[in-house]
PADREN-526536 format. One record per residue: z, y negated, x of N, C-alpha, C, O in turn; residue number from 1. Coordinates in pm, whole numbers, plus 50000, padded with zeros to 5 digits. Layout:
! residues N
(r (Z Y X) (Z Y X) (Z Y X) (Z Y X) NUM)
...
//
This chain:
! residues 205
(r (50003 50118 50086) (50001 49995 49995) (49998 49871 50088) (50071 49860 50188) 1)
(r (49909 49778 50048) (49906 49658 50133) (50015 49557 50086) (50022 49521 49968) 2)
(r (50094 49516 50176) (50208 49422 50144) (50202 49293 50198) (50282 49206 50162) 3)
(r (50103 49270 50292) (50089 49142 50356) (50062 49037 50256) (50008 49059 50147) 4)
(r (50103 48916 50299) (50073 48796 50219) (49926 48775 50204) (49847 48809 50292) 5)
(r (49891 48719 50094) (49736 48689 50065) (49713 48546 50107) (49783 48454 50065) 6)
(r (49610 48530 50195) (49575 48404 50244) (49456 48352 50178) (49375 48430 50129) 7)
(r (49439 48220 50173) (49315 48159 50119) (49195 48201 50195) (49205 48209 50317) 8)
(r (49082 48230 50137) (49045 48202 50001) (49057 48329 49920) (48988 48332 49818) 9)
(r (49124 48422 49945) (49136 48559 49890) (49228 48551 49762) (49326 48477 49762) 10)
(r (49197 48625 49657) (49280 48624 49534) (49386 48738 49530) (49490 48731 49464) 11)
(r (49349 48841 49605) (49441 48959 49620) (49432 49027 49739) (49330 49013 49807) 12)
(r (49535 49108 49782) (49542 49163 49907) (49430 49267 49944) (49383 49282 50056) 13)
(r (49395 49340 49826) (49291 49438 49852) (49157 49370 49894) (49086 49420 49981) 14)
(r (49126 49258 49831) (49002 49176 49882) (49014 49135 50019) (48917 49145 50093) 15)
(r (49124 49088 50060) (49154 49039 50188) (49131 49150 50291) (49063 49127 50391) 16)
(r (49189 49275 50267) (49179 49385 50360) (49033 49422 50377) (48988 49445 50489) 17)
(r (48955 49428 50263) (48814 49479 50278) (48739 49367 50366) (48660 49400 50455) 18)
(r (48767 49236 50336) (48705 49134 50419) (48724 49151 50563) (48632 49143 50643) 19)
(r (48858 49175 50597) (48894 49192 50743) (48818 49309 50798) (48753 49294 50902) 20)
(r (48822 49426 50736) (48759 49542 50795) (48609 49518 50806) (48555 49544 50914) 21)
(r (48536 49470 50703) (48396 49448 50703) (48364 49361 50811) (48274 49394 50889) 22)
(r (48430 49246 50828) (48398 49162 50938) (48411 49215 51073) (48333 49182 51162) 23)
(r (48516 49301 51091) (48530 49370 51224) (48423 49466 51250) (48367 49470 51360) 24)
(r (48390 49550 51146) (48276 49650 51165) (48145 49578 51200) (48072 49625 51287) 25)
(r (48115 49472 51139) (47993 49398 51165) (47995 49352 51312) (47896 49359 51385) 26)
(r (48115 49304 51350) (48126 49246 51487) (48111 49367 51587) (48043 49352 51688) 27)
(r (48166 49476 51563) (48157 49594 51650) (48005 49648 51651) (47953 49691 51753) 28)
(r (47947 49641 51542) (47805 49688 51536) (47719 49602 51618) (47622 49651 51676) 29)
(r (47747 49472 51627) (47666 49381 51714) (47699 49405 51863) (47609 49391 51947) 30)
(r (47824 49441 51899) (47865 49477 52034) (47794 49616 52077) (47751 49635 52190) 31)
(r (47788 49704 51979) (47730 49830 52001) (47574 49814 52042) (47518 49886 52125) 32)
(r (47515 49715 51975) (47370 49691 52010) (47360 49644 52157) (47272 49685 52233) 33)
(r (47456 49552 52191) (47455 49500 52328) (47477 49618 52434) (47404 49632 52532) 34)
(r (47574 49691 52408) (47597 49811 52511) (47481 49901 52494) (47434 49955 52593) 35)
(r (47431 49922 52375) (47316 50020 52360) (47198 49985 52449) (47136 50068 52515) 36)
(r (47172 49847 52445) (47057 49812 52540) (47088 49849 52690) (47000 49894 52763) 37)
(r (47206 49830 52729) (47244 49859 52864) (47240 50003 52890) (47193 50045 52996) 38)
(r (47290 50088 52794) (47282 50228 52817) (47140 50279 52832) (47107 50360 52918) 39)
(r (47057 50226 52740) (46907 50271 52742) (46844 50233 52874) (46768 50310 52932) 40)
(r (46880 50100 52929) (46819 50059 53049) (46866 50148 53166) (46789 50181 53256) 41)
(r (47002 50189 53161) (47049 50281 53266) (46971 50406 53261) (46923 50456 53363) 42)
(r (46958 50456 53148) (46894 50589 53133) (46757 50597 53187) (46718 50689 53259) 43)
(r (46677 50485 53147) (46546 50474 53201) (46531 50463 53353) (46436 50512 53415) 44)
(r (46632 50393 53410) (46636 50374 53558) (46680 50503 53618) (46626 50539 53723) 45)
(r (46768 50572 53564) (46822 50705 53612) (46706 50815 53611) (46692 50898 53701) 46)
(r (46625 50804 53500) (46518 50909 53498) (46401 50869 53591) (46326 50956 53634) 47)
(r (46386 50744 53621) (46283 50699 53703) (46316 50722 53848) (46225 50750 53926) 48)
(r (46444 50711 53891) (46488 50729 54021) (46613 50826 54037) (46721 50788 54082) 49)
(r (46585 50956 53994) (46702 51052 53983) (46766 51083 54117) (46888 51091 54126) 50)
(r (46683 51102 54224) (46747 51135 54356) (46823 51017 54406) (46936 51030 54453) 51)
(r (46762 50904 54398) (46820 50783 54453) (46949 50743 54383) (47044 50702 54449) 52)
(r (46955 50755 54249) (47073 50732 54177) (47185 50825 54206) (47302 50788 54202) 53)
(r (47145 50957 54238) (47235 51055 54268) (47304 51027 54401) (47425 51041 54414) 54)
(r (47224 50988 54496) (47268 50947 54633) (47348 50828 54632) (47453 50830 54696) 55)
(r (47314 50723 54568) (47379 50601 54564) (47516 50612 54484) (47618 50557 54525) 56)
(r (47512 50684 54372) (47624 50691 54278) (47737 50773 54347) (47850 50775 54296) 57)
(r (47711 50838 54456) (47819 50909 54517) (47911 50811 54595) (48018 50850 54642) 58)
(r (47868 50686 54608) (47953 50588 54682) (48053 50531 54580) (48139 50456 54628) 59)
(r (48055 50552 54459) (48152 50494 54368) (48288 50572 54395) (48287 50685 54444) 60)
(r (48393 50511 54364) (48527 50579 54382) (48567 50653 54264) (48616 50601 54164) 61)
(r (48540 50794 54281) (48568 50886 54162) (48718 50889 54132) (48755 50894 54015) 62)
(r (48803 50886 54229) (48951 50898 54206) (48992 50774 54115) (49055 50791 54011) 63)
(r (48954 50653 54157) (48994 50529 54086) (48935 50521 53943) (48994 50470 53848) 64)
(r (48811 50579 53937) (48740 50582 53801) (48819 50678 53712) (48842 50645 53596) 65)
(r (48863 50793 53758) (48931 50888 53687) (49080 50840 53643) (49127 50866 53532) 66)
(r (49143 50774 53734) (49271 50714 53704) (49264 50610 53595) (49348 50607 53504) 67)
(r (49158 50520 53605) (49142 50426 53510) (49115 50474 53368) (49158 50417 53268) 68)
(r (49035 50590 53365) (49005 50663 53241) (49131 50711 53175) (49141 50700 53052) 69)
(r (49230 50766 53249) (49349 50814 53204) (49436 50698 53160) (49515 50712 53067) 70)
(r (49422 50583 53225) (49507 50469 53182) (49456 50419 53054) (49538 50388 52967) 71)
(r (49338 50410 53034) (49273 50353 52916) (49295 50444 52795) (49324 50396 52686) 72)
(r (49282 50581 52814) (49302 50676 52699) (49449 50669 52664) (49481 50678 52545) 73)
(r (49537 50653 52756) (49687 50641 52723) (49711 50512 52645) (49794 50508 52554) 74)
(r (49639 50407 52682) (49655 50275 52604) (49607 50293 52463) (49664 50236 52369) 75)
(r (49493 50377 52444) (49445 50401 52312) (49553 50467 52226) (49575 50436 52109) 76)
(r (49617 50561 52294) (49729 50640 52220) (49835 50545 52182) (49876 50545 52066) 77)
(r (49882 50465 52269) (49992 50370 52233) (49950 50268 52125) (50033 50226 52044) 78)
(r (49825 50229 52122) (49773 50141 52027) (49772 50205 51898) (49811 50143 51799) 79)
(r (49726 50338 51888) (49722 50404 51764) (49871 50422 51700) (49890 50408 51579) 80)
(r (49959 50448 51778) (50097 50458 51737) (50156 50333 51683) (50227 50327 51582) 81)
(r (50119 50226 51764) (50168 50099 51718) (50125 50044 51581) (50197 49972 51513) 82)
(r (50001 50084 51546) (49946 50050 51421) (50040 50114 51308) (50054 50058 51199) 83)
(r (50102 50228 51338) (50167 50293 51227) (50317 50252 51216) (50385 50288 51120) 84)
(r (50367 50172 51321) (50502 50132 51331) (50530 50002 51255) (50446 49912 51259) 85)
(r (50640 49988 51190) (50690 49870 51132) (50716 49754 51222) (50695 49637 51192) 86)
(r (50767 49799 51341) (50800 49701 51450) (50723 49743 51576) (50777 49816 51658) 87)
(r (50600 49699 51592) (50511 49754 51699) (50514 49675 51825) (50434 49703 51914) 88)
(r (50602 49575 51839) (50601 49491 51958) (50604 49565 52086) (50521 49536 52172) 89)
(r (50697 49663 52107) (50711 49727 52225) (50582 49808 52267) (50539 49807 52383) 90)
(r (50527 49874 52167) (50409 49957 52196) (50284 49867 52219) (50192 49900 52293) 91)
(r (50288 49756 52153) (50174 49659 52185) (50192 49604 52325) (50091 49581 52392) 92)
(r (50310 49584 52373) (50334 49535 52504) (50289 49645 52616) (50235 49618 52723) 93)
(r (50322 49770 52569) (50285 49870 52669) (50133 49890 52672) (50076 49917 52778) 94)
(r (50070 49877 52564) (49925 49879 52551) (49862 49769 52641) (49774 49798 52722) 95)
(r (49909 49644 52625) (49871 49532 52703) (49887 49557 52855) (49798 49528 52935) 96)
(r (50002 49612 52890) (50036 49635 53031) (49940 49745 53093) (49906 49739 53212) 97)
(r (49901 49839 53013) (49817 49948 53051) (49677 49883 53071) (49605 49915 53166) 98)
(r (49641 49789 52976) (49509 49732 52993) (49505 49650 53121) (49407 49659 53194) 99)
(r (49610 49569 53151) (49622 49491 53271) (49620 49578 53396) (49569 49534 53499) 100)
(r (49675 49701 53391) (49665 49783 53508) (49526 49834 53527) (49485 49851 53642) 101)
(r (49456 49857 53429) (49313 49898 53431) (49239 49786 53508) (49161 49813 53599) 102)
(r (49268 49656 53468) (49199 49547 53528) (49222 49534 53679) (49131 49510 53759) 103)
(r (49354 49551 53714) (49386 49546 53853) (49321 49661 53935) (49273 49638 54046) 104)
(r (49321 49776 53885) (49261 49894 53963) (49106 49870 53969) (49045 49898 54073) 105)
(r (49047 49823 53868) (48908 49787 53863) (48875 49675 53970) (48781 49686 54048) 106)
(r (48949 49580 53968) (48937 49463 54057) (48952 49509 54204) (48881 49461 54292) 107)
(r (49037 49594 54225) (49055 49646 54366) (48931 49740 54409) (48894 49750 54525) 108)
(r (48878 49800 54312) (48758 49892 54338) (48638 49798 54367) (48561 49823 54460) 109)
(r (48623 49686 54283) (48523 49593 54309) (48530 49528 54442) (48428 49510 54509) 110)
(r (48654 49491 54484) (48670 49433 54618) (48631 49518 54732) (48578 49472 54833) 111)
(r (48659 49647 54715) (48606 49745 54809) (48456 49756 54819) (48399 49761 54928) 112)
(r (48398 49759 54712) (48255 49770 54696) (48179 49644 54759) (48077 49648 54827) 113)
(r (48250 49534 54721) (48184 49406 54777) (48204 49400 54934) (48116 49352 55005) 114)
(r (48313 49447 54984) (48345 49455 55123) (48240 49543 55201) (48202 49517 55315) 115)
(r (48195 49654 55125) (48098 49747 55182) (47953 49690 55183) (47862 49749 55242) 116)
(r (47936 49576 55116) (47803 49515 55101) (47718 49561 54992) (47595 49555 54993) 117)
(r (47800 49612 54882) (47723 49666 54767) (47694 49564 54650) (47630 49596 54550) 118)
(r (47743 49447 54670) (47716 49343 54563) (47572 49297 54569) (47527 49242 54670) 119)
(r (47504 49318 54465) (47358 49285 54461) (47334 49132 54491) (47409 49045 54449) 120)
(r (47234 49109 54561) (47210 48960 54605) (47167 48963 54747) (47131 49066 54804) 121)
(r (47172 48838 54805) (47133 48826 54943) (47214 48899 55041) (47164 48939 55146) 122)
(r (47342 48920 55010) (47423 49003 55104) (47424 49142 55087) (47504 49209 55154) 123)
(r (47347 49195 55007) (47341 49343 54972) (47310 49417 55097) (47221 49375 55171) 124)
(r (47383 49534 55129) (47363 49602 55253) (47349 49749 55220) (47439 49808 55161) 125)
(r (47241 49808 55257) (47223 49961 55234) (47127 50018 55342) (47010 49982 55349) 126)
(r (47178 50102 55417) (47104 50169 55524) (47088 50319 55516) (47009 50377 55591) 127)
(r (47161 50382 55429) (47168 50533 55415) (47033 50588 55371) (46960 50529 55292) 128)
(r (47008 50699 55425) (46873 50773 55387) (46898 50832 55244) (47012 50850 55202) 129)
(r (46788 50861 55174) (46787 50914 55049) (46763 50823 54936) (46729 50863 54824) 130)
(r (46781 50693 54970) (46752 50582 54862) (46706 50453 54942) (46755 50419 55050) 131)
(r (46613 50390 54882) (46571 50261 54942) (46671 50160 54908) (46747 50177 54813) 132)
(r (46674 50043 54989) (46769 49937 54950) (46733 49884 54798) (46827 49850 54726) 133)
(r (46614 49876 54757) (46581 49827 54625) (46644 49926 54525) (46708 49880 54430) 134)
(r (46628 50059 54541) (46685 50160 54447) (46839 50146 54441) (46899 50146 54334) 135)
(r (46900 50135 54563) (47047 50119 54565) (47094 49991 54504) (47200 49990 54441) 136)
(r (47028 49890 54518) (47063 49765 54466) (47053 49762 54311) (47133 49701 54241) 137)
(r (46943 49837 54264) (46929 49851 54115) (47048 49919 54060) (47110 49876 53963) 138)
(r (47080 50030 54130) (47210 50097 54075) (47330 50018 54067) (47403 50015 53968) 139)
(r (47350 49949 54182) (47482 49870 54179) (47467 49747 54088) (47565 49702 54030) 140)
(r (47349 49696 54075) (47328 49588 53967) (47365 49637 53826) (47426 49560 53751) 141)
(r (47335 49747 53791) (47367 49806 53660) (47519 49823 53660) (47589 49788 53566) 142)
(r (47563 49878 53769) (47715 49910 53780) (47799 49791 53758) (47891 49790 53676) 143)
(r (47764 49678 53838) (47851 49559 53817) (47823 49485 53695) (47911 49411 53649) 144)
(r (47707 49497 53636) (47682 49429 53509) (47752 49492 53386) (47814 49428 53301) 145)
(r (47734 49629 53390) (47795 49699 53274) (47950 49714 53285) (48020 49696 53186) 146)
(r (47998 49743 53398) (48147 49742 53403) (48207 49606 53396) (48321 49590 53351) 147)
(r (48130 49501 53443) (48180 49360 53429) (48186 49316 53280) (48282 49252 53238) 148)
(r (48086 49351 53204) (48085 49311 53062) (48201 49390 52997) (48273 49336 52913) 149)
(r (48218 49513 53036) (48329 49587 52980) (48459 49526 53015) (48546 49515 52928) 150)
(r (48477 49486 53132) (48595 49420 53182) (48629 49283 53097) (48743 49257 53060) 151)
(r (48526 49208 53073) (48541 49084 52989) (48596 49124 52852) (48693 49064 52804) 152)
(r (48536 49223 52790) (48585 49274 52653) (48728 49328 52669) (48810 49304 52580) 153)
(r (48763 49399 52775) (48891 49450 52787) (48999 49338 52807) (49106 49342 52746) 154)
(r (48969 49244 52890) (49057 49130 52915) (49082 49053 52790) (49195 49007 52772) 155)
(r (48981 49034 52695) (49010 48963 52582) (49095 49042 52489) (49178 48983 52420) 156)
(r (49080 49176 52482) (49171 49261 52412) (49309 49256 52458) (49402 49248 52377) 157)
(r (49329 49261 52592) (49458 49249 52653) (49536 49118 52603) (49652 49121 52564) 158)
(r (49459 49003 52610) (49522 48875 52576) (49564 48876 52430) (49670 48824 52396) 159)
(r (49479 48935 52340) (49509 48937 52187) (49628 49028 52168) (49718 48992 52092) 160)
(r (49634 49142 52230) (49738 49236 52201) (49873 49179 52260) (49979 49197 52200) 161)
(r (49866 49117 52366) (49987 49053 52425) (50040 48948 52334) (50160 48937 52311) 162)
(r (49941 48865 52278) (49977 48759 52173) (50044 48823 52051) (50146 48772 52005) 163)
(r (49993 48925 52003) (50052 49002 51880) (50181 49061 51912) (50267 49068 51824) 164)
(r (50203 49107 52036) (50325 49167 52081) (50439 49059 52068) (50549 49082 52018) 165)
(r (50399 48947 52118) (50503 48829 52110) (50528 48793 51974) (50644 48767 51941) 166)
(r (50428 48788 51882) (50439 48735 51744) (50522 48831 51663) (50611 48792 51588) 167)
(r (50490 48963 51681) (50561 49065 51605) (50717 49069 51654) (50810 49086 51574) 168)
(r (50733 49053 51777) (50858 49060 51843) (50949 48941 51777) (51070 48958 51760) 169)
(r (50887 48828 51744) (50954 48720 51669) (50960 48741 51516) (51014 48657 51444) 170)
(r (50909 48840 51472) (50937 48872 51324) (50807 48852 51235) (50815 48866 51113) 171)
(r (50692 48821 51295) (50573 48808 51218) (50526 48945 51165) (50543 49048 51230) 172)
(r (50467 48943 51047) (50412 49072 50988) (50268 49051 51000) (50208 48965 50935) 173)
(r (50205 49139 51094) (50062 49123 51117) (49988 49263 51111) (49902 49295 51194) 174)
(r (50025 49339 51012) (49980 49483 51004) (49824 49477 51001) (49762 49550 51079) 175)
(r (49759 49396 50917) (49621 49400 50912) (49555 49345 51036) (49452 49398 51076) 176)
(r (49605 49249 51094) (49556 49195 51215) (49564 49294 51326) (49470 49305 51405) 177)
(r (49669 49363 51336) (49694 49474 51438) (49591 49584 51424) (49534 49631 51522) 178)
(r (49566 49626 51297) (49477 49718 51269) (49335 49678 51314) (49261 49762 51366) 179)
(r (49299 49562 51295) (49162 49510 51347) (49149 49507 51495) (49048 49547 51552) 180)
(r (49259 49456 51560) (49254 49455 51717) (49260 49601 51759) (49212 49633 51868) 181)
(r (49316 49692 51680) (49327 49830 51722) (49183 49890 51712) (49146 49978 51790) 182)
(r (49107 49844 51621) (48958 49899 51608) (48886 49843 51736) (48810 49915 51800) 183)
(r (48909 49723 51770) (48845 49660 51881) (48871 49748 52008) (48783 49790 52082) 184)
(r (49016 49770 52024) (49056 49827 52150) (49001 49966 52153) (48953 50007 52258) 185)
(r (49002 50041 52045) (48942 50179 52055) (48784 50167 52088) (48728 50256 52152) 186)
(r (48719 50062 52045) (48587 50057 52081) (48563 50031 52232) (48470 50082 52295) 187)
(r (48654 49947 52282) (48643 49922 52424) (48672 50058 52504) (48608 50090 52604) 188)
(r (48767 50127 52455) (48794 50254 52526) (48671 50352 52510) (48641 50424 52605) 189)
(r (48603 50356 52401) (48491 50448 52380) (48384 50413 52475) (48327 50501 52539) 190)
(r (48352 50279 52486) (48257 50237 52585) (48279 50283 52721) (48184 50328 52786) 191)
(r (48409 50275 52775) (48445 50321 52899) (48421 50467 52913) (48378 50512 53019) 192)
(r (48448 50550 52800) (48430 50688 52802) (48276 50720 52839) (48249 50821 52906) 193)
(r (48185 50639 52798) (48049 50647 52834) (48020 50606 52979) (47949 50668 53058) 194)
(r (48086 50489 53003) (48056 50429 53144) (48108 50530 53259) (48042 50547 53361) 195)
(r (48226 50592 53236) (48287 50669 53337) (48192 50784 53389) (48171 50793 53510) 196)
(r (48138 50867 53304) (48041 50973 53348) (47914 50922 53403) (47853 50983 53491) 197)
(r (47868 50802 53349) (47747 50748 53393) (47752 50706 53541) (47658 50730 53617) 198)
(r (47860 50646 53581) (47876 50592 53716) (47951 50670 53812) (47937 50653 53933) 199)
(r (48033 50758 53759) (48130 50844 53856) (48100 50998 53853) (48135 51067 53948) 200)
(r (48039 51050 53751) (48027 51194 53737) (47878 51233 53752) (47841 51311 53841) 201)
(r (47794 51179 53666) (47644 51219 53659) (47578 51205 53788) (47509 51297 53832) 202)
(r (47595 51086 53857) (47532 51071 53978) (47559 51175 54092) (47479 51200 54182) 203)
(r (47678 51231 54077) (47706 51324 54180) (47664 51471 54154) (47694 51562 54231) 204)
(r (47592 51487 54039) (47546 51615 54017) (47419 51648 54078) (47371 51760 54063) 205)
//
């Protein structure tokens, strides 16, 4: 049963809830189209340069990628539990902290990649046999763009969840809003579930 206050311009709680959910699903559909284009682009490049992508992909840090996957899946669990709790502030805080941990791990991984000369551009450096510099740069271009866009989405989610943790700790009732940010957070997690094998597992096969 929906017990939240009804806000303008809605006349009843049910109408408000439907509008919230519809708006969020439309937004997630637009985000899916964005990532869908990137996934298709990666697939085409992977099929065009299979040996080169396998060679270059082995340079990504599989350990850190796996750790980050576990961190994000755990945050998805704490978010799901928080939605069901009448006082979710602690679980929301844990979710936000796990998201922040993901950001820190990913940032350290990027720093290592940049130090090795893998950042696409004038300073890109690749001399290993099995892939041309152009092919290697293409892989890392996709890697930085796709994981970077994901990082932006995740950072926005962390900020919103942290805000809701503070507001619910102060006594605000935000059940519908938390459900909506929960949908967003699960979407971000699902995107990473696809990015993880694309950049850390499949290239090594």
